[in-house]
TILO-350930 format. One record per residue (C-alpha): x, z negated, y; residue in one letter. Coordinates in pm, whole numbers, plus 50000, padded with zeros to 5 digits. Layout:
XZYa ...
This chain:
173217254655439m 171717274855723s 173227293856012k 172617262056209l 175637246256041h 177707277456105v 176797272456470g 178107236856463y 181447248556324v 181577276856578r 180947252356863k 183737229456741a 186177258556713i 185247271557058e 185717237257213e 188907227757030r 190927258656944f 189917291157116i 191687282857443d 194807272157250l 195417300557002v 197507330657107d 195347359557229r 198057380957386s 197567408957131d 193777410957169l 193587427457511g 192497461157375r 189567446157186f 185997445557313s 184707411457422d 182637407457106a 185447417556873k 187937396057060r 185697365757024h 185307371756650q 189087374056614a 189507341556808l 186937324256587l 188877335556280s 192107322256431r 190377289956524g 189157286756165l 192737291656045a 193847264056283a 191117240656159l 192007247455795a 195717241055839v 194887209356031q 192687197855743m 195587202355499e 198327187355715q 196767165955993p 198047172756345c 196757176856699s 194577206756793d 197407221157001r 199897219256714v 197337234356473a 196797263456714a 200547269556734l 200647272456356r 198437303856366v 200277337256339f 197307359656255d 197637395456380g 199707426356313q 202407420056049d 200897387155937d 201297399955578q 197887388255464g 198317352655592l 197007336255908d 198557301755958s 201267279455814i 202357243255806a 205667231155663v 206357195055571e 209977188055482v 211117155855317g 209707130655076g 209737136054703a 208827172754749q 208517194855055s 205137211355112r 204187245155256i 200577253355339c 199567289755389l 196077298555513v 194037330455501q 190857326755711a 187697347855710k 185107340555978w 181477352155950s 178567344856183d 176317352555886e 178017327255658n 179187355955433k 182957356255483g 184317383555257r 187357379255035f 187977406554782g 190687417454545e 192577436254819d 192777403655016d 194197385954710v 196907412254671h 197807410655041k 197967372755044m 200237370354740f 202367399054870h 202937378055182g 203887348554961l 206377370354773d 207967381555101l 208317345455211m 209807334154879l 212237363554888d 213317352555239r 212247385755387r 211147367955703f 211807397655931s 208727414555784r 206547388655958f 205517389256325n 207047369556611r 204577340656584r 205787333956230f 209467332556319q 209557296656462p 208727283856112f 211617301155934v 214057272655989e 211697246955839d 210927270155546i 214657273355473e 215007235555486r 212107232355243a 213807256555003y 217107237655025e 215467204654923s 214207219354594g 211197240254496a 208437231554745p 204787226454662k 202947256454807i 199217253954876t 197477286554953m 194207279555132v 191307303955149l 189327293255456a 186097312255406l 183007309055625m 180647312955333r 178747293155072e 178477318054786a 181187314654518p 183817341654486l 183167368354226s 184537363153876d 186877392753925g 188417377654239v 188757343554076r 190397358353767d 192837378053982l 193747347054183i 194367327453862q 196517355653723m 198617356054041k 198997318254038v 200027318253671d 202657344653744a 204097323754028q 204147292553809n 205727309053506d 208937288853547v 207737258553743e 204387245553870e 204827253654237m 201777272854371v 198147261954392e 195107277854556v 192437258154739k 189157272354866i 187517257755177l 183957267755264t 181267258755517l 180617224955351r 184277215155394d 184457226555757f 181267207955841r 182667176455682r 185907180455879a 184247183856220i 181807155456153l 184717132256074g 183617096855994d 179947106356029a 180147130355736a 179437121155380a 182967121755237p 183757141754928k 185227117254679i 187047128154365d 188367103154112a 189317097153752q 187347071653553v 187547057453203q 184417050752997l 184527029552683d 182137039352404g 180737068152606f 177717088752503v 176977123552639q 173597138852720e 173347176552760s 169607184152772t 168157192353014p 171087182453239y 174597170353173k 175137132753191a 177077105453016m 177157067953008y 179537041252891g 181257009252997t 183727004953283m 185836974253348t 185496953053660v 189136959453766p 188586997253747d 185416995553957l 187056971854206a 189936996554244d 187507025354296l 185777006454577y 189086995154726e 190177031354760e 186957046954888h 184957017855031r 181467025955162r 182067063155129g 180997057754767l 177457050854886f 176997082055101a 173897094154914r 172337060054863n 169167051855054i 170947021955207r 174447008455234d 175636977655048s 173686947055162l 176586922855122d 174696891255221l 171556896655016s 170466870754758d 170876896554482v 174496903054579n 175326866154584i 173826861754236k 175796891754107i 179056877154235r 178286842754097n 177496856753753t 180766875753749l 182766845053855l 180976819953629e 180006840653324e 182066872753325p 181546877652950e 177776879953013h 177976903553312f 177366935053104w 174126919952970y 172806906753302f 173586937153520s 171256966953558n 174326989153567g 175487016253804i 174377052453846t 176707078253999m 175867113954094l 178757138454058c 179167174854152e 181157180353831t 182337159953531i 185367172553342k 186997155153042p 190717148253065i 192247156852731g 190207152052416r 187117130352462a 185287119052148l 181817103352192p 181777066852094g 185437062952185k 187307058052511v 187067088852735g 188797097753059n 187007120353305f 187737137653634h 184767134853868l 184217154754187t 181787146554467g 181027111154351i 178277090154508s 176927056954379v 173157061154420v 172087029954233n 174176998654201g 175826998354544a 175196960954555q 176806957054213t 179916976754310v 180486957854635s 179816924354463a 182306933354190i 184936940954452h 184326908354637r 184406887754318a 187526904754184f 189286900754519t 188366863754531k 189236854554170a 190816883153971p 191746861053677d 188096851653620k 186416884553709a 188756907653520q 186946901753191d 183686915753328g 182366949453220r 179406970053340v 177366999453214m 177917031153420v 175847062753408r 177277095753535l 174917124553618i 176327159153685s 174457180553939l 176117213053828e 172977229353686n 170277206853830c 167447220754046p 167537215254425p 166487180354525g 167097165354182f 169857142854313g 167537128654580d 164887122554314q 167387102754109v 168357082954417t 164857072754519t 163537064754171t 166457043554050t 166667019254342n 164786988054240t 167296959354233q 167026948454598n 163656951054772p 163196986054913i 161676990455256e 159797021655356e 162447029955616r 165077030855337d 163397061355187f 163217078355527k 167027077255551s 167087105855297l 164627126955496d 166297160255590p 165227154955950g 167117121955966q 170217137155806v 170097165356062q 169527140456344l 172597120756237r 174687152556238d 173287163656575d 174147130056732f 177747135156622t 178087172256698l 175967175557013l 176127140957172l 179407126757039n 177487095556939r 176657076856619v 173227075756460y 172877050156180v 170167056455922t 170807030655648k 170356993455625r 173726977055575g 175607001755795e 177266987956107s 175146994556415v 177237011056688p 177876996757031d 174887006357252p 176987029957462a 178067048857152h 174827053456963g 171797037256803c 170067030356473s 167107047956317i 165057016356383t 165827015956756e 165067053156771a 161657047556610a 160837019456853e 161917040957149a 159847070757033l 156857047756984a 157257033657335a 157447068657485a 154607082957275s 151307091957447p 149677074457150n 149557038557272a 148727026356923q 152257034556809l 153717013157086a 151376985056983a 152496987956622v 156156985956723a 155406956456951k 153526934556703r 155576942556393d 159006926756421q 160396947956137h 158426979056242a 157466985855879s 154217002655984e 156187027956186l 157637041655862w 154337049455699e 154147087055653d 151537093955919g 153197073056191n 156657085156095y 155657121756121q 153977116056457e 157087098656591l 159857121356470f 158067153756384g 159397178856131p 162567185956332k 163677156256544p 165507165756863n 168667145356921a 168537149057300f 164947136857319r 165597107757081v 168637096357279w 166797099357614r 163957077957475c 166427051957350v 168117050257691e 164727047957863l 163607019257640l 166867000857703r 166517005158081d 162906993058075v 163826962657867r 166716954458100a 164436957058403e 161776935358240l 164406909458158q 165496909758521r 161886905858638m 161226876658403r 163776855258583e 161306850958871g 158096848358669l 156346819658493v 153496814158246w 151266844458191r 153296867558411a 156386858058214d 154616865057885a 153336898858012a 156856909758100a 158166900857754f 
């Protein structure tokens, strides 16, 4: 990801946290250094909020970064339930997306943890002290689960030496009881957090494949059979987030979907034979326990996205919800493709070349265009509005956003090329607008969210005025105003 995305995170931190975090000890700093320190504290607030959701103000109060922070920057304590939880954050901000975290930082962070576990709270600064009572309560309820979060403004992985040292420290802490874990948050996670519902969610899950076969050359993949109840449960938990990388969302009312559901309800034993199956992209695929090809295997998947078979998954869920006794005997072929060692863009290639079950429109392919993905993010981050790129997604209320189709029509209407407006006018589905030449002329290589939204508002105002004018017109004048 580019510095552009770092800028989005910086903007969110500046708007949400910088005025809330304590800056009383930064008076001697230069303006530039003070701002960098505040960004780091804001990042610590964002990270602790991501781990234990709370308001921005509460997250800012959880930051104790500064002198005598003992290698830690923020804390959240959750007492009660089956096990109390303590979250400790160390944050490293970088404008260059190169947040450093070396072996010295590891030692400092775990030294701070040791001080806290030894109840040597007086070694921490005044901003830490309000949490001591809750920490003591967490200790009294039994060994708490402690999550140590590295909030690093970077994309590059940590060095092997740093990772090995972290693992050694964790193992030492967990020698008697599994109590400490380390989680690493990077730019991708922060971007997802500030985008909220507009972000492609990161979905991790465990799946079971019957009779699985593994491919290893040139890229890691495996395929096998999943049961309808397991797939229905997966959809029930994650819903349309499963389809984040698909070129369109689930088209629940399409003829294909209806036929899929009917097959599952009427001939569940034949469903495996009649279905084209499901393809999922995954960031990683890890076996759980011993997995023997040809047998039943359990796998932990990270970063799942159903890129082919969205209609099948949603139809399975609907059928199983409607008649579980009938649908439960259905099975379907599932293919898992790991992107761990794949070249850039390979996942998008898989997505576009495997979608054939429902008719594909040209605009469906444009939803994967980097410019459209950036435009969607810019609508959220810069305009606080929703930009919908896929068929099947809910179109927002007009005051809160628009669709890619409305944007194309608005850009065509505002274009100096009158032919584009004519194309949009005569083609109800605007399919010609998505042909490469017209599409590039409309959106350009880097669509500007402000311009797109202004054109959409202009088109809406013109249409409203024309509708008002039509009320007093008849015959040809009425048709001209349409």
